[in-house]
C-alpha positions in Angstrom: 0.3 -0.2 -0.2 1.6 3.3 -1.0 2.8 5.4 2.0 2.2 9.2 2.8 5.3 11.3 3.7 4.9 12.5 7.0 7.2 15.5 5.9 7.2 17.7 3.3 11.0 17.4 2.3 11.4 20.1 -0.4 13.9 21.3 0.6 15.7 17.7 0.8 19.1 16.9 -1.7 17.2 14.9 -4.2 16.4 14.4 -7.4 13.6 15.4 -10.0 11.6 12.5 -11.3 11.6 13.1 -15.1 7.7 13.4 -16.7 7.5 13.5 -20.8 5.6 17.2 -21.3 2.2 16.7 -22.9 2.6 18.1 -26.6 0.3 21.6 -26.6 -1.5 20.1 -30.0 -5.7 20.5 -29.9 -6.9 17.8 -31.8 -9.4 18.6 -33.9 -13.4 17.6 -32.9 -14.1 15.2 -35.1 -11.1 12.7 -34.1 -11.2 13.4 -29.9 -11.5 9.7 -29.1 -15.0 8.6 -26.8 -14.4 6.5 -23.7 -17.1 4.6 -22.2 -16.9 3.6 -18.6 -19.2 1.5 -16.3 -19.9 -0.5 -13.2 -22.2 -3.7 -12.9 -23.8 -4.5 -10.4 -25.9 -7.6 -9.3 -29.5 -7.0 -8.6 -30.0 -8.6 -5.4 -27.8 -7.0 -3.0 -26.3 -4.9 -4.8 -22.3 -6.2 -4.6 -19.8 -5.6 -7.9 -20.4 -8.2 -11.0 -16.7 -9.0 -11.3 -15.8 -11.1 -13.9 -18.3 -10.6 -16.1 -18.1 -9.9 -20.2 -19.1 -6.8 -21.1 -19.7 -6.1 -25.2 -19.5 -2.9 -27.1 -21.4 -2.5 -30.5 -21.5 0.3 -32.9 -24.6 0.6 -34.1 -22.8 0.3 -37.8 -22.2 -3.5 -37.7 -19.5 -4.6 -35.5 -18.3 -5.4 -31.8 -16.0 -2.8 -30.8 -14.5 -3.9 -27.8 -14.7 -6.8 -24.9 -13.7 -7.0 -21.7 -14.5 -8.8 -18.3 -14.8 -6.8 -15.1 -12.2 -6.2 -12.7 -13.1 -7.2 -9.4 -15.2 -4.0 -8.4 -17.3 -4.9 -11.0 -15.6 -1.9 -13.4 -14.9 -1.6 -17.1 -13.5 0.7 -19.3 -13.3 1.3 -23.1 -11.0 3.5 -24.4 -10.8 5.0 -28.0 -14.3 4.9 -30.2 -15.3 6.6 -32.5 -18.0 9.4 -32.5 -21.0 6.5 -33.0 -24.3 5.0 -31.9 -23.4 1.8 -29.4 -24.9 -0.4 -27.0 -23.3 -1.7 -24.2 -24.6 -5.6 -23.1 -23.7 -7.6 -20.1 -25.0 -11.5 -20.6 -24.3 -14.3 -18.1 -25.6 -17.8 -17.0 -28.9 -17.4 -14.9 -29.7 -14.0 -15.5 -31.0 -12.1 -17.7 -29.4 -10.3 -20.7 -28.9 -6.5 -20.0 -28.0 -3.5 -22.6 -27.9 -0.2 -22.7 -27.3 2.4 -25.4 -24.3 5.5 -25.9 -24.4 8.3 -27.9 -20.8 9.3 -28.6 -21.2 11.7 -31.3 -22.5 14.6 -29.2 -20.5 13.2 -26.1 -16.9 12.6 -25.1 -17.3 10.2 -22.6 -20.3 8.9 -20.8 -20.6 6.0 -17.7 -23.3 3.3 -17.3 -24.7 1.2 -14.1 -25.2 -2.0 -15.4 -27.8 -4.7 -13.2 -27.9 -8.3 -13.6 -31.8 -9.4 -12.9 -32.0 -13.7 -11.8 -33.7 -15.0 -14.2 -36.9 -16.1 -12.8 -37.0 -19.5 -13.9 -33.5 -20.3 -12.9 -30.9 -21.0 -15.4 -29.0 -23.6 -17.6 -25.9 -24.3 -19.4 -25.6 -21.2 -22.0 -23.8 -22.6 -25.6 -23.1 -18.7 -26.9 -21.2 -17.9 -23.2 -17.3 -16.8 -24.2 -14.5 -15.4 -22.4 -13.7 -17.1 -19.3 -17.2 -18.7 -19.2 -17.0 -23.1 -20.1 -19.6 -23.9 -22.4 -19.1 -27.7 -21.1 -19.7 -27.0 -17.2 -21.8 -29.5 -16.2 -24.7 -27.9 -14.3 -24.2 -30.1 -11.0 -20.9 -27.3 -10.7 -23.1 -24.9 -12.5 -25.5 -24.8 -9.9 -22.9 -24.7 -7.6 -21.1 -21.9 -8.3 -24.3 -20.3 -8.8 -25.1 -20.9 -5.5 -22.2 -19.8 -4.4 -22.2 -16.5 -6.3 -25.2 -15.8 -4.5 -24.5 -16.0 -0.8 -20.9 -13.9 -1.5 -23.4 -11.4 -2.3 -24.4 -11.4 2.0 -21.0 -11.1 3.3 -22.5 -12.7 6.7 -22.5 -16.2 3.9 -19.8 -15.9 2.4 -17.9 -19.1 3.8 -21.0 -20.7 2.8 -19.9 -18.9 -0.5 -16.6 -20.4 -0.4 -17.6 -23.7 0.2 -20.8 -23.6 -2.7 -17.6 -22.9 -4.8 -14.9 -25.4 -3.8 -17.7 -27.9 -4.5 -18.1 -26.7 -8.2 -14.4 -26.9 -8.9 -14.6 -30.5 -6.8 -17.5 -31.6 -9.5 -15.7 -29.4 -12.4 -12.2 -28.9 -12.1 -11.4 -27.2 -15.4 -13.6 -24.6 -13.4 -11.3 -21.0 -14.8 -15.1 -18.7 -13.6 -15.7 -20.9 -10.4 -11.8 -20.9 -9.6 -11.0 -17.6 -10.5 -14.7 -16.4 -8.1 -13.4 -18.7 -5.3 -9.3 -16.8 -5.9 -10.5 -13.7 -4.9 -13.0 -14.8 -2.3 -10.1 -16.6 -1.0 -8.4 -13.1 -0.6 -10.9 -11.3 1.6 -10.6 -14.1 4.2 -6.7 -13.4 3.7 -6.5 -17.4 2.3 -3.4 -16.3 0.7 -2.0 -19.6 -0.2 -5.2 -20.9 -0.7 -6.5 -17.9 -3.0 -3.0 -18.1 -5.1 -3.6 -21.4 -5.7 -6.8 -21.9 -7.2 -6.0 -18.4 -9.6 -2.7 -20.6 -10.6 -4.9 -23.7 -11.6 -6.7 -21.0 -13.3 -4.1 -19.9 -15.3 -3.4 -23.2 -15.9 -6.7 -23.6 -18.1 -6.4 -20.8 -19.6 -3.6 -19.2 -19.4 -4.7 -15.7 -20.7 -7.2 -14.7 -18.6 -5.6 -11.5 -18.1 -8.0 -10.6 -14.2 -6.4 -13.8 -12.9 -3.2 -12.4 -13.4 -4.1 -9.6 -12.2 -6.0 -10.2 -9.4 -2.6 -12.6 -8.9 -0.6 -9.6 -8.9 -2.6 -7.8 -5.6 -2.4 -11.1 -3.8 1.4 -10.5 -4.1 1.2 -7.3 -3.5 0.1 -8.0 0.0 2.4 -10.2 0.1 5.3 -7.9 -0.2 6.5 -9.9 -3.5 6.9 -6.3 -5.1 8.6 -9.0 -8.5 6.8 -11.7 -8.2 3.8 -9.0 -8.6 5.4 -6.9 -11.9 5.6 -10.4 -13.5 2.1 -11.8 -13.1 1.2 -7.6 -13.7 3.1 -7.4 -17.3 1.8 -10.6 -18.3 -1.8 -9.4 -17.5 -1.6 -6.0 -19.6 -0.1 -7.7 -22.7 -3.8 -9.5 -22.6 -5.2 -6.7 -21.3 -4.2 -3.1 -21.6 -6.9 -1.6 -20.9 -7.2 -2.5 -17.3 -6.9 0.7 -15.1 -6.3 -1.7 -12.5 -3.7 -3.3 -13.7 -2.2 -0.7 -14.3 -2.3 0.3 -11.4 -1.5 -2.4 -9.3 2.0 -2.2 -11.3 2.0 1.7 -10.3 2.4 0.8 -6.7 4.4 -2.3 -7.3 7.3 -0.2 -8.3 6.5 2.6 -6.3 7.2 -0.8 -3.1 10.0 -1.5 -5.0 11.9 1.7 -6.0 11.8 2.1 -1.7 14.8 -1.3 -1.4 16.9 0.3 -3.7 20.2 2.4 -2.1 20.8 3.3 -6.4 19.7 6.0 -7.1 19.5 5.2 -10.9 17.5 2.1 -9.8 15.5 3.7 -8.2 14.9 6.9 -10.5 14.1 4.3 -12.8 11.1 2.3 -10.9 10.1 5.5 -9.7 8.9 6.2 -13.3 7.8 2.6 -14.3 5.2 4.2 -10.8 5.0 7.0 -12.7 4.0 6.0 -16.3 1.3 2.9 -14.6 0.2 5.5 -12.0 -0.8 8.2 -15.8 -1.9 5.6 -17.7 -4.4 4.8 -14.7 -6.1 8.1 -14.6 -5.8 8.6 -18.0 -8.4 4.9 -18.0 -10.1 6.2 -15.7 -10.0 9.8 -13.9 -11.7 9.1 -11.2 -9.6 6.6 -9.8 -8.6 8.4 -6.1 -6.4 5.6 -5.4 -4.2 7.0 -8.5 -4.8 9.9 -7.9 -2.9 9.1 -4.6 0.2 7.4 -5.7 0.6 10.1 -9.0 0.8 12.8 -5.6 2.7 11.0 -3.8 5.9 10.6 -6.8 5.2 13.6 -7.4 6.2 15.3 -3.7 8.9 12.4 -3.9 10.1 14.7 -6.9 10.4 17.7 -4.9 7.3 19.4 -8.1 4.8 20.4 -5.1 2.5 22.4 -6.0 1.7 19.0 -8.7 1.8 17.2 -6.1 -1.2 19.0 -4.0 -3.2 19.1 -6.8 -3.1 15.1 -7.6 -3.7 15.1 -3.4 -6.8 17.3 -3.2 -8.2 14.9 -6.6 -7.7 12.2 -4.0 -9.8 13.9 -0.9 -12.6 15.1 -3.2 -12.7 11.6 -4.5 -12.2 9.5 -1.6 -13.4 11.6 1.0 -13.9 8.6 2.9 -10.8 6.9 2.6 -7.9 5.4 4.5 -5.5 7.8 4.1 -7.4 11.1 4.6 -6.7 12.3 7.6 -3.0 12.1 6.3 -3.4 13.4 3.1 -5.0 15.8 4.8 -2.3 16.9 7.1 0.3 16.2 4.4 -1.8 18.8 2.0 -2.0 21.6 5.2 2.3 21.1 5.0 2.4 21.7 1.5 0.2 25.1 1.1 2.5 25.7 4.4 5.6 25.6 2.7 4.0 26.7 -0.7 3.6 30.0 0.9 6.8 30.4 3.0 8.6 30.7 -0.5 6.0 32.9 -1.9 7.6 35.3 1.1 11.1 34.5 0.9 
């Protein structure tokens, strides 16, 4: 986890983190790329729906993109043309849900999709894509759905894990169940079990980006930054639009930099951390944790005014966040130091 500096260090001798300046060109309005951000939630309980396949289709014909939601149920499609689109999600046991988005008159739009359970239960769909295996036996699917529903209720997490374990026992190659089981283990702090489940999912489908990102998050929690870097880089090869993947890699490089006394090595890692924090914010501008990381990096580079902006954005976006109290204190110290600098 990113640690905030407790003291203002403008007067300390430290290197400046070089940041490539953005080209000062204003693109033609018609050439500005559009993006769609959104989140998928379950109607029952309102829990974020993770690892759900989201598809964007253009009215002019063709699929503009597909991706799976992250652990918070969120997704983002960037680089879209100014057209009409349909954003849709389908999952076994739930009604297909879709929403029309018009990017002809706006640069971005935010979509909220809610999954409602089928009234008559569900069966295995031959149209399933992504990590969902169409050969899943009905008994395994039933256990998976019971486990997923139980996880919607925080008081039934243990019961949900039991059902997911049953699903995997019935069908050992059930990647979707292994993914959900791995993240459920992570929520319980069962790191070894989580790593085994996620590693097993990757054995079956090595290009499952969300399994790689979840594994990277797990390694970060265990302070295994080198392992986290490896799997996060692999995940970004398959899904470069994952803001969570870029943010996690930024955290990994930040933590790794603190372990080196060599200035050149430290600087390289911090530059990498900055690049991924910035990329995460390009994909998701309202990502509070990325603003905090970027603020820390700018502060360490003695760019106090720029750091101040990022810290204030973090506070605005996540007013009850874990590090808000510390950040508020740091913001006041920066403001006081800047004021003193102007007087001198």
